[in-house]
C-alpha positions as CSV (number, residue, x, y, z in Angstrom):
1,M,6.8,-19.1,8.7
2,S,10.1,-18.1,10.3
3,S,9.9,-17.2,14.0
4,P,9.6,-13.3,14.3
5,E,11.7,-11.1,16.5
6,F,9.8,-8.8,18.8
7,K,10.4,-5.4,20.3
8,S,8.1,-3.7,22.8
9,L,6.3,-0.7,21.6
10,G,5.4,1.0,25.0
11,D,3.2,-1.3,27.1
12,Q,0.4,-1.8,25.0
13,A,1.8,-2.9,21.7
14,V,4.7,-5.3,20.3
15,L,6.5,-4.9,16.9
16,A,7.3,-8.0,15.0
17,Y,10.0,-8.2,12.6
18,L,9.6,-10.8,9.9
19,P,12.0,-11.9,7.0
20,D,10.2,-10.1,4.3
21,E,7.0,-8.4,3.3
22,A,5.1,-11.5,2.4
23,A,5.9,-13.1,5.6
24,A,4.8,-10.2,7.5
25,I,1.3,-10.2,5.5
26,R,0.9,-13.7,6.5
27,F,1.8,-13.2,10.1
28,A,-0.6,-10.2,10.4
29,A,-3.4,-12.5,8.8
30,A,-2.7,-15.2,11.3
31,A,-2.7,-12.8,14.3
32,R,-6.0,-11.5,13.1
33,G,-7.4,-14.7,12.7
34,A,-6.3,-16.3,15.9
35,G,-9.0,-15.0,18.0
36,F,-7.0,-13.5,20.7
37,P,-9.4,-11.9,23.4
38,W,-6.7,-9.2,24.1
39,L,-6.2,-8.2,20.4
40,V,-7.0,-4.4,19.7
41,D,-5.4,-3.9,16.2
42,V,-2.9,-5.4,13.9
43,V,-0.9,-2.9,11.7
44,P,1.6,-4.4,9.1
45,A,3.9,-2.4,7.2
46,Y,6.7,-3.8,4.9
47,A,8.5,-6.5,6.7
48,T,7.1,-5.6,10.4
49,V,3.8,-5.8,12.0
50,G,2.5,-3.8,15.0
51,V,0.2,-5.8,17.4
52,F,-1.7,-3.7,19.8
53,F,-3.4,-5.4,22.9
54,D,-5.6,-4.5,25.8
55,P,-3.5,-4.4,29.0
56,E,-6.2,-5.2,31.2
57,L,-6.4,-8.6,29.4
58,A,-2.7,-9.5,28.6
59,N,0.9,-8.3,29.3
60,L,4.0,-8.1,26.9
61,A,5.3,-11.4,27.8
62,S,2.0,-13.4,27.3
63,V,1.4,-11.7,24.0
64,R,4.9,-12.4,22.7
65,A,4.6,-16.1,23.7
66,A,1.1,-16.2,22.1
67,L,2.5,-14.6,18.8
68,T,5.5,-16.9,19.0
69,R,3.2,-19.8,18.8
70,L,1.5,-18.5,15.7
71,K,4.3,-19.9,13.3
72,A,3.1,-23.5,13.6
73,G,-0.5,-23.0,12.5
74,A,-0.1,-20.0,10.2
75,A,-1.7,-19.9,6.7
76,Q,0.7,-20.1,3.9
77,S,-1.5,-17.6,1.8
78,I,-4.0,-14.9,2.8
79,P,-6.8,-13.6,0.8
80,G,-6.4,-10.4,-0.9
81,R,-7.8,-8.2,-3.7
82,L,-6.6,-7.2,-7.0
83,H,-7.6,-3.6,-7.7
84,F,-7.7,-2.1,-11.2
85,V,-7.1,1.7,-11.0
86,P,-7.5,3.8,-14.0
87,C,-5.0,6.3,-14.5
88,C,-4.8,9.3,-16.9
89,Y,-1.3,9.9,-17.8
90,E,-2.2,13.0,-19.6
91,M,-2.8,14.7,-16.1
92,Q,0.8,14.6,-15.0
93,L,3.5,17.1,-13.9
94,D,6.7,15.0,-13.9
95,L,6.5,12.4,-16.7
96,A,9.4,14.3,-18.6
97,R,11.5,14.2,-15.3
98,V,11.0,10.7,-14.9
99,A,11.8,10.0,-18.5
100,E,15.1,12.1,-18.3
101,H,16.3,10.3,-15.3
102,T,15.6,6.8,-16.5
103,G,16.7,7.5,-20.1
104,L,13.2,6.2,-21.3
105,T,10.8,7.8,-23.6
106,V,7.5,9.0,-21.9
107,E,5.5,6.3,-23.8
108,K,8.0,3.6,-22.3
109,V,7.7,5.1,-18.7
110,I,3.9,4.7,-19.0
111,A,4.2,1.2,-20.4
112,A,6.6,0.2,-17.8
113,H,4.3,1.7,-14.9
114,T,1.3,-0.1,-16.0
115,A,3.1,-3.4,-16.8
116,V,3.5,-4.2,-13.0
117,E,1.1,-5.8,-10.5
118,Y,1.9,-3.8,-7.4
119,T,1.6,-5.1,-3.7
120,V,0.3,-2.6,-1.1
121,H,3.1,-2.9,1.6
122,A,1.8,-0.3,3.8
123,I,-0.9,2.5,4.5
124,G,0.3,5.6,5.9
125,F,1.3,9.4,5.3
126,C,-2.2,10.1,5.1
127,P,-5.5,8.2,5.4
128,G,-5.6,5.5,2.8
129,F,-2.3,6.2,1.1
130,P,-1.0,3.0,-0.4
131,Y,2.6,2.4,-0.7
132,L,3.0,0.2,-3.6
133,G,6.0,-2.0,-4.6
134,Y,8.0,-2.5,-6.3
135,L,8.6,-0.6,-9.4
136,P,10.2,-2.4,-12.5
137,R,13.9,-2.0,-12.5
138,E,14.0,0.5,-15.3
139,L,11.7,3.1,-13.3
140,T,13.7,2.7,-10.1
141,G,15.9,5.3,-8.5
142,V,14.1,8.6,-9.5
143,P,14.5,11.0,-6.5
144,R,12.0,12.8,-4.9
145,L,11.4,16.6,-5.9
146,A,14.1,18.9,-4.3
147,S,11.2,20.9,-3.0
148,P,7.9,19.1,-2.1
149,R,4.7,20.7,-3.7
150,L,2.5,22.5,-1.1
151,Q,-0.6,20.6,-2.4
152,V,-1.1,17.5,-4.5
153,E,-4.4,16.8,-6.0
154,P,-6.5,13.9,-4.8
155,G,-6.1,10.9,-7.0
156,S,-2.4,11.9,-8.0
157,V,-0.3,9.0,-9.0
158,G,3.3,9.5,-8.0
159,L,6.6,7.3,-7.8
160,T,10.0,7.7,-6.4
161,A,12.9,5.4,-5.4
162,R,11.3,1.8,-5.8
163,Q,7.8,2.6,-5.0
164,T,4.5,4.1,-6.5
165,G,1.4,5.3,-4.7
166,V,-1.8,7.3,-5.0
167,Y,-2.5,10.5,-3.2
168,P,-6.1,9.8,-2.0
169,L,-6.6,13.3,-0.3
170,A,-5.2,16.7,-1.2
171,R,-1.8,17.0,0.7
172,P,1.7,18.3,0.3
173,G,4.0,15.8,-1.5
174,G,7.4,15.4,-3.0
175,W,7.0,12.3,-5.4
176,N,7.0,12.7,-9.1
177,L,3.4,12.8,-10.4
178,V,3.1,10.5,-13.5
179,G,-0.9,10.5,-13.7
180,R,-4.1,10.8,-11.8
181,T,-6.9,8.5,-11.2
182,P,-10.6,9.9,-11.4
183,L,-11.7,7.5,-8.7
184,Q,-12.4,8.1,-5.0
185,L,-10.3,5.8,-3.0
186,V,-10.9,7.3,0.5
187,C,-13.9,8.8,2.2
188,V,-12.9,9.3,5.9
189,K,-16.6,10.2,6.8
190,D,-18.1,7.0,5.7
191,G,-15.0,4.9,6.8
192,Y,-14.4,3.8,3.2
193,F,-11.0,2.3,2.7
194,P,-11.1,-0.3,0.0
195,I,-7.3,-0.8,-0.5
196,R,-5.5,-2.6,2.3
197,V,-2.1,-4.0,3.1
198,G,-1.6,-7.3,1.1
199,D,-3.9,-6.1,-1.6
200,R,-2.6,-5.6,-5.2
201,V,-3.0,-3.0,-7.6
202,R,-2.8,-2.5,-11.5
203,F,-2.9,0.6,-13.1
204,Q,-5.0,0.8,-16.4
205,R,-4.3,3.7,-18.7
206,I,-7.3,5.9,-19.9
207,D,-7.6,9.2,-21.6
208,G,-9.1,12.4,-20.7
209,T,-12.5,11.8,-21.7
210,E,-12.7,8.6,-19.8
211,F,-11.2,10.5,-16.8
212,E,-14.2,12.8,-16.9
213,R,-16.6,10.0,-17.2
214,L,-15.4,8.2,-14.2
215,K,-14.6,11.3,-12.1
216,G,-15.7,10.8,-8.4
217,E,-16.8,7.3,-8.8
218,R,-15.5,4.7,-6.1
219,L,-13.7,1.4,-6.8
220,S,-16.6,-1.0,-7.8
221,P,-17.0,-4.6,-7.8
222,A,-15.9,-4.8,-11.4
223,E,-12.6,-3.0,-10.5
224,A,-11.7,-5.3,-7.7
225,R,-11.6,-9.2,-7.6
226,S,-10.5,-11.8,-5.1
227,S,-6.8,-12.7,-5.3
228,G,-4.0,-14.3,-3.2
229,V,-0.7,-13.5,-2.0
230,E,1.9,-16.3,-2.5
């Protein structure tokens, strides 16, 4: 693992810069597994990792020194999960827009979107929103909507630029909506957040009848299995 660069985030956290997303995921796993008594939280996002610490047990200098030493013993791979997320592409608002921009037919847009195994590079925007990358080349470059929608329905699957993602809760949003999953992917009250940074996601096409059958269910063991990150 390459030695990361560090910048301070106030007096209780440091931000580590890694060469790429995979290195950041490995570094985050190593930090979590090191057993540091001062560690409060580890938050990876793309090629960076925020490391939060208890200032009564450590300071910025000692934390940086400890994190720098991680590179020698860091694991080369981390455990992850591969989630299969059903998506009804009939329940869309922007497939025609995506097709026009990419020059593909709607069916080819759907085929390309379901052909990729995406990595969760960050969780943000709202609780549990997974930023998934990266789209296949033929789907990249579609801009956000000129005016964001005031509310996007929970489960809506969107894409823009190089990324795709799922709105787990009703929120405003400007991504191009290409489908919707019937599954519940977040429950803040129960602390249910099954998808984490470093996991992988594959979308599986379903029809409207299957959407209604699965509506409201959570990701089940049959829809997620152990995997690994190279």
